[in-house]
C-alpha positions in Angstrom: 0.0 0.0 0.0 1.3 3.4 -1.0 0.3 5.5 2.0 2.0 8.1 4.2 0.6 9.0 7.5 1.6 11.2 10.4 1.5 9.9 14.0 -0.4 12.5 16.2 1.7 11.8 19.3 5.0 12.9 20.7 5.3 9.8 22.9 8.4 7.9 21.8 7.0 4.6 23.1 3.9 4.9 21.1 5.7 5.8 18.0 8.1 2.9 18.3 5.1 0.5 18.9 3.2 1.8 15.9 6.1 1.6 13.6 6.9 -2.0 14.7 3.4 -3.2 14.0 3.0 -1.4 10.7 6.4 -2.6 9.5 6.2 -4.5 6.2 2.9 -3.0 5.1 4.3 -0.4 2.9 2.8 2.3 5.0 5.2 5.2 5.7 4.9 6.9 9.1 6.3 10.4 9.9 6.3 12.2 13.2 5.3 15.7 14.4 8.9 16.5 14.7 9.0 16.8 11.0 6.5 19.7 10.9 6.3 23.2 12.2 4.8 23.5 15.7 1.1 24.0 15.9 -1.4 24.6 18.7 -2.6 21.2 19.9 -6.4 21.1 20.3 -8.3 21.0 23.5 -9.8 17.5 24.0 -13.5 18.5 24.5 -15.1 15.2 23.4 -17.3 13.1 25.7 -15.8 9.8 24.5 -12.3 8.5 23.7 -13.3 8.2 20.0 -14.4 11.8 19.9 -11.1 13.0 21.5 -9.1 10.9 19.2 -11.0 12.3 16.2 -10.3 15.9 17.5 -6.6 15.2 17.6 -6.5 13.4 14.2 -8.4 16.2 12.5 -6.2 18.9 13.9 -3.1 17.2 13.0 -4.4 16.5 9.4 -5.2 20.2 9.1 -1.8 21.2 10.3 0.2 18.7 8.2 -1.9 17.9 5.1 -1.3 14.2 5.8 -3.7 11.4 7.0 -3.2 11.4 10.7 -3.3 8.5 13.3 -4.3 9.5 16.8 -5.5 7.7 19.9 -7.1 8.4 23.3 -7.3 6.0 26.2 -8.1 5.6 29.8 -9.4 3.5 32.6 -13.1 2.6 33.3 -14.1 1.2 36.6 -17.5 -0.4 36.8 -18.1 0.4 40.5 -17.5 4.1 39.6 -20.0 4.1 36.7 -17.1 4.2 34.2 -14.9 6.8 36.0 -12.3 8.0 35.6 -12.8 7.4 31.9 -11.8 10.2 29.6 -10.5 12.1 32.7 -8.1 9.4 33.5 -5.0 11.6 33.1 -6.6 14.4 35.1 -8.4 12.3 37.7 -8.3 14.1 41.0 -7.2 17.4 39.6 -4.1 18.8 38.0 -0.6 18.4 39.3 -1.0 14.9 40.8 1.4 12.1 40.2 0.6 8.7 39.0 0.8 7.2 42.5 -1.5 10.1 43.7 -4.1 9.1 41.2 -3.8 5.4 42.1 -4.3 6.3 45.8 -7.3 8.5 44.9 -8.8 5.6 42.9 -8.3 3.1 45.8 -9.9 5.5 48.3 -12.9 5.8 46.0 -13.2 2.0 46.0 -12.7 1.5 49.7 -15.4 -0.9 50.9 -16.1 -2.3 47.4 -16.0 -6.1 47.3 -13.4 -7.9 45.3 -16.1 -9.2 42.9 -17.3 -5.7 42.1 -13.9 -4.2 41.4 -13.9 -5.0 37.7 -12.4 -2.5 35.2 -11.0 -2.1 31.8 -8.4 0.0 29.9 -10.0 1.3 26.7 -8.2 2.7 23.7 -9.9 4.4 20.7 -7.8 4.9 17.6 -8.7 7.1 14.6 -7.1 7.6 11.2 -8.4 10.7 9.5 -9.0 11.0 6.6 -9.6 7.4 5.6 -7.6 6.1 2.6 -9.5 5.3 -0.5 -10.4 1.6 -0.7 -9.7 1.7 -4.5 -5.9 2.8 -4.5 -5.0 3.3 -0.9 -3.2 6.6 -1.7 -5.9 9.2 -1.9 -8.0 10.1 1.1 -11.6 11.3 1.7 -12.2 14.0 4.3 -15.8 12.9 5.1 -14.6 9.5 6.3 -12.3 7.9 8.9 -11.0 4.6 10.1 -11.6 4.0 13.8 -10.8 1.0 16.0 -11.0 0.1 19.6 -9.0 -2.0 22.0 -10.0 -3.2 25.4 -8.0 -4.9 28.2 -10.1 -6.2 31.1 -8.8 -6.4 34.7 -9.6 -6.0 38.3 -8.6 -3.0 40.6 -6.4 -4.3 43.4 -6.5 -3.2 47.1 -2.9 -1.9 47.0 -0.3 -1.0 44.3 2.1 -3.7 43.2 4.9 -3.7 40.7 7.6 -1.2 39.7 7.3 -1.0 35.9 4.6 0.7 33.8 2.8 3.9 34.5 -0.5 5.4 35.3 -2.8 3.0 36.8 -0.7 0.0 36.1 0.2 -0.8 39.7 -3.5 -1.3 40.7 -4.7 -3.0 37.5 -4.6 -6.8 37.9 -4.7 -8.9 34.7 -6.1 -12.4 35.4 -4.5 -14.0 32.4 -1.1 -12.7 33.4 -1.5 -13.3 37.2 -0.2 -9.9 38.0 -0.7 -6.3 37.7 0.3 -4.4 34.6 3.2 -3.0 36.6 4.3 -6.4 37.6 4.4 -8.2 34.3 6.8 -5.9 32.6 6.5 -3.7 29.5 7.2 -6.5 26.9 4.3 -8.7 28.1 2.0 -5.7 28.7 2.6 -4.3 25.3 1.7 -7.6 23.6 -1.8 -7.6 25.2 -2.5 -4.0 25.8 -5.5 -2.0 24.8 -3.4 0.2 22.6 -1.8 -2.9 21.0 -5.2 -4.4 20.3 -6.6 -1.2 18.7 -3.4 -0.8 16.6 -3.6 -4.4 15.3 -7.2 -3.7 14.2 -6.1 -0.5 12.5 -3.4 -2.4 10.7 -6.0 -4.9 9.5 -8.2 -2.1 8.2 -5.4 -0.4 6.4 -4.2 -3.6 4.7 -7.7 -5.0 4.1 -9.4 -1.9 2.8 -12.6 -2.2 4.8 -14.2 -0.5 7.6 -14.6 3.1 6.4 -17.0 5.1 8.5 -18.4 8.6 8.2 -16.5 11.2 10.2 -18.7 13.3 12.4 
């Protein structure tokens, strides 16, 4: 496929992961470092997908290239899906990751083990979508979007030294440890972002799944 896209992130880990998964597809990826700085948009969406679309559209408008963006966070059932899209700002600005973990555990104090279910969710958007005919052109009224989910349970205390965010309190049954205990290699092979990215790769190489962009 003859397609060039810009990655709407400055996170080096994300960039490396995306490039690894898209290697061998013929898709060329470039980073924001190759363009003049521009004002990054405020994430005003009410869902992960809406926020990812906001970022992808703004990056396309600034660079002229189809743009791949994602938004993700933690949803806890006992908290009616919170912290959700506010995962990175949960509890207010200026808190550390461990501060946010402690805030989450305090909110769940007294909640039974069986009711501490949660999931990491990642929404990924490529805007505009490539043409299903030749893969090179794009249509600005459509986009590709995918979603990845990793189910888990919120622990009663942090465990593990690797990872970031809520990883120390997110227990993954299939791995028998928290996301901070299993290490980055294992985590990245099953993560919500990995799953969304694999689905995006399938869309890009399969030419199906175009949806209207709102």
